[in-house]
N, C-alpha and C positions, 0 to 999 in steps of 0.2 A: 298361528299360535303354537307355543310349545307347552309341555307339561309344566305347570306351576306347582304341582303337588305330586309326590310319589304315590301311585295307586296302592291300595291296600294289599293287593295280591303281590305286588313287587316288594313292598316292605316286609310282608310275611315271609317271602322267599329269602330276602336278605337276612332276616332274623334266623331263619332255618340254617343258612350257611354259616352265620356267626356262631350258632350253637354247635354245629358240626366241627368247626375249626377249633373251638374251645380255647383254653389258655395256651396250649402248645403251638397253635398256629394263629395267634391273634393278629399278627401282621397280615396274613392272607385275608382275614375277614375285613380288616380296615380298608385294604386296597380294593377288595371285591365290592364292598358297599359304596365306596367312592366312585368306582368305575361303572358299576351296574346302574346307579342313579344318574350318573353324568350324561349318558347317552340320551336318556329321556328328557332331561331338563335343559340340554344345550343344543341338541341336533334335530329333534323332531319338530316339523312345522306342518301342522294340519292345514289343508287347503279347503277353500269354500266348496269345491266340487266333491269333497269326501276323500280325495286322495291324500297321500302323505309325501312330503318332500323332506329328505334327510341331508343335512349338511354333513360333509365328510369330517369336519372339525374346523381347523383354522383357514379353510378355503371356502368361499361362499358359493359352492356348487355341489351337485349330487353326482357321485360316481355310482354306476350300476353295480359294480363289484362291491365297493365299500359298504354301500347302504344295505346290501343283503347281510354281510357279515356283522354289521352293527346291530341288527335286530335278532339274529339267529338264536342267541341264548334265551331270549324272551319266549321262544316257542314252547319251552317246557312248562310255562305257566299260562300260556294264551288260551288253552282250552277252558280254563276256569274264569277267565276275565274277558268279557265281551268287548270292552273298550280297547284292550291291548290287541285282541284279535282283529278288530276293525282297523286299528292303526297299521298293523302289518299287512292286512289285506289292501288297505289304501296305498301302501308302499308298492306292492306288486302291481296294482293298477297304474300307478304313476310310472313305474319302470317300463311297463309294456306300452303305455302311451308314448314314452320317449322312443322305444324301439320302433314303433310304427313311423315315427318321424324320420329316423335314420339309424339302421342297425349297425352302421360302421362307427358311430360315435361312442365314446366311453364315459363322457361326463356332460351334464346338462345344467341349464339355468332354471331358477324357480319360475321365471316368467320369460317371454321372448324379448329379453332386454339387450341382446347382442353383447353380453359380457363374455369374458374369457379370451380365447386365442383366435380372435376374428381375422387376424392377419396371416394365419397359416395358409399355405397353398394347398387347398383341398376344398371340397364342396361344403362350405359352412352354412349355418342357419342361425337366426337369432336365438333359437332355443338351445343351441349347442355351445357348451363351454370349451370342449376339446373333442377332436375327431381322430383320435389315435385308435386304429382298429385292433382290438384285442379279443381273442376267442372267449376269454373268461367273462368279458362284459356281457356276453349273450348267455353264458352258462348260468351265472349267478341268479338272475331273475327267474329262470325256469326252476332252479333248485329251490328258491324261496317259495314259489307258488306251490311246488310239490310238497315241500316239508310242512307248509301251513296246512295243507290238506291231510297229510299223514298224521300230524300231531294234534289236530283239532277237529278234523272231519269237515272243515269249511270248504265250500266250493264257489263262493261268490266271486273269487278272483278269476275264475275261468270265463271271462266275458269276451265280447267281440274283439277288443284290443288284444287280449291274450291269444286268441286264435289267429288273428292277423299277424301278431308279433312272432308266434311260433313258425308260421309259414315263411316269414321273412328270414328268420334264423336258419331254417332248413335251406332256403335259397342261397343265403350267404355262405354257409358251410360248403354247399355243393359247388358254388362258383369258385370258392377259394381252394378247392381241390386242384384246380388248374389256374393258378394265380395269373399266368400270362394272359388269360382271357378276361381278367377282372378290370373294371374301370376305376378301381380305387387307387389313388396315389396320395402321398402325404409328404410335404416338405415344410420345414420351418426355417426362417432366417435366424440362425443361431450358430454360435461357436461350439455348442455342446452337441456332439455328434449323436449322443443317445436320444436326442429329441427330434431327430429327423430321419428320413429314409434315404439311402443312396439310390443311384441308378434312376435318376429323375423321379424320385418318390415311389418307386416300385419295390425297393428292397433288393437284397442280394438274389441272384439267380437260383432257382430251385428246380428239381426234377419232380416228376409225378410219383407219389408214394401211396396214395389213398388217404393220407392224412390231409387235414385242412390247414391252410396257411394263416399265419398271424403276423401282423406288422410289428406289434409291440408286446412286451411282457406285462404281467400284472403290476410291475413296478412303474409302468408307463414309459419304460426305456425300450429303445428299438431292439428287435431281435437281430442277432448276428446271422443266424441261419433261419430260414422261413418256417420250419416246422417245429413248433414249441411243444415238446413231448408232454409235459404235465398238463398243459391246456388241452391237448388232444385227448388225454386220459379223462379230463373233466367232461369234454364233449361226449365221449362214449357213455359216461354215466348219465348225463342229462338227456341224451337221445333215448336211453332206456326209460327215463321218466316220461318223456313225450309219448313213447310207445304205449306205456301203461295208461296214461291219462286219456289219450285219444282212442283207446280201446274200451276202457271201463266207464268213462264219464262223458266224453265229448263225441265218441262214436264217429270217427272219420277214417275209414280204411285207407284212403290215399295218403293221409298224413302218416299213419302207422307204417305203411309200406315204405315211404320215403325215409322215415326215421330209422327203421330197421336196416335198410340198405346202407345208409350213411354210417350207422353205428358199426356194422360189420366191416365196411371198407376202412374206416378210420382205425378200428382196433387191429385189423390185419396189417395196416401200415405201421402202427406202433410196434407190433411184434416182429415185423420183417425189417423195418428201417430204423426203429427208434432205440436200438440197443448198440452198445459198443463194449470194448474191453477196457478195464481200468489198468493202472500201472502194474498190478499183480497178474494181469491176464484173466481176470474174472469178469464174467458178463454182467453188465449193469445197464440201467436205462440212461441214455444220453439226455442232457437238458434240451439241446436243440440239434437238429440235423437239417441237411438241405436236400437229401435224396440223391446227392451226387458224390457221396463218399465222405463228406465233411461232417463232423460232430463235435460237441463240446461236453466235457465232463466238468460239471459245476452244479451248483444249485443257488437259487436266489431266495431271499426272505419272504417275498410276497407269495400269497397263496392264490392259485395253485402252484406249488413247486413239487419237485420229486418226492420230498419228504412227506407230502400230504396225500400221496396216492391212496392209502387205506382209509384215511379220514374222509376223502371224497367218495369212497365206495368203489374205486377202480380195482383194487386188489386187497389182499389180506396182509396183516402185519407180519405173519410168519412166512409169507412167500419168499422163496430163496433169492430171486432176482431183486425183489424189493429190499431184503435185508442186506444184500451185497451193495446195492445202491446207497442205502442209508449209511452204511459203514463208510463208504467212499466220500459222500458229501459232508459227513461230519468229521472230516479229516483234512489235513493240509493239501490233499489232492484237489479239493475244492478251493479255487482261488479266493472265494469269499467267506471261507471259514477262518475266524479269528479267535485267538486265545490270548488273554492278558492277565493282569494282576487280579482283576475282580470278577471276570466272567469269561465264558467261551460260548461260541455259537456261530450262526450264519448271518452274514451281513448282506450287502448289496452294492452293485455298481452305482446305485441311486444315491448313496450316502458315502461319507469319507471312509478311507481305509481304517480298519480296526474298530469300526462302529458295527455292533450287532443289533439285531432287531427283536424286541419282545414278541412280535408276531411269530417269528421263526422259532424262538424258544418255546412258546406255547405249543406250536405244532410239534416240536420235538417231544414235548411231554405227552401230547395226546396220541402219539404214535408209538409209544412204548407200553409194554404191559408191566413194567417194573415200577411199583408204587414208590419205592425209595428214590428212583430217578425222577419221577414226577414231583416228589417233595423237594428234591434238590433244586429243580428248575424253578419251582414256585418260590422257594427261599431266595434264589438268585434274583428273580424278577422284583421281589419286594425290596431286597437290599440295594438294588441298582435303579430305583425309581427317581433318583435325584431329589429325594425328600418331598416329592409332590403327592405321593399315594396314587398316582396315575401312571399309565404307561406312555411311552413316547415312540417316535418312529425308530430311532436308533440311538445307541449310547456307546461311548468310548469304553472299551474293555479295560483300559488303564486309568480312566477317570470318569466314572458315571455321572459326575456333575456336568459333564459336557454331553449334550444330547440334541437331537434334531426334533423339531415340532413339539411345542409346549402342549398341544392339544390334538390328540389323534384317537378318535373314537374307535376305529377298527382295532387298534392295539389294545385298548381298554377292554373291549368285549372278548377278544381272544384270551386275555388273562382270565376273565370271568369264566369262560368256557373250560379252561384248564382246571380251575378250582372245582367247578362242577364235576368235571371228569374224574378228578381225584376221589370224589365222594360217590362215584358211579351214577351221577345224574347226567343223562345225555339226551340230546335231541334225537327223536326216533326217526329212522329213515328206512 
């Protein structure tokens, strides 16, 4: 079942945002209310076992990544709403149930119905929709479990599946520090090279850096080089969460020891191998590296990206290397930065040229301290919604009536989070 009625706490919060927006920003409020309600009424499916399945939108599967981002803004009111708290807790429990099935999979079915990409050449299972290994797919559920605890004091999510799932995450991160020893491979029969891995499904050759390897980006597109720097940043952050949780709540010194060691190794790898120089000779974070001297200067719309480093908690907004990186990826030096008649921002190899993503625009807004810039981005998002009052995957900077995905819950909730951020309402971390 999904929500058939907006909970009182959610309606009250929407009314609060509407009041804060006032007449000057009535368009923000209209889109916020549409998007904030939409996720509950269209994507949440409560299961008989008490867990929660979340549709990503117009695809009948649940992504570990997307499902976390889809509910994150609700954490600011979950402390006062037991039903909402239980829904989010049920999602965490569902996520870790899936991770115990296969920590290499990125998206899952509601039942073991063998839907999805069952013909891919990898170790599939009836529960699995897709088995593209992405570091962030393991980071997001840990983040949600931790943020639920931090924002509400709830600990019910830290059950046996959570503990088993965390141990599997640590094992995978450790294994993929030396990818040549991993059993994971992935190939798809396709003409779209971004949907498969070269080298007999192992990806391009990498050297040892201390970082952990990822087959695919948060866009579900294949990595060009194996060490995806923003996802490794995210891994450092959630390993700190694991250290805290298994020290203060779950009391497991071995897990703590492993998490701390991994965190330090990955972070050292980022600092030693994850930087490069831009066209002006300024040191910036690379998007991907291979540990063999190759790196890419770019950024992608999907989170984690380089733009999101302070949002994730890896660094601060005013850090010099971050600021240099930000300036670079929000320029033509980033091959996926597009500027047109109606908007400018970061797009993705996942969508057509000149299409930029509301997710990236929202992240750009949440990683600046300039309120006028936040307002400019919010105005742009509302003006370029294609008349739907909802966010899409990507839209054409020269014709916003052209967009991909009619229904994309992750983008809706990122817009909501930026509106909240503008009014200094943020999820505690």
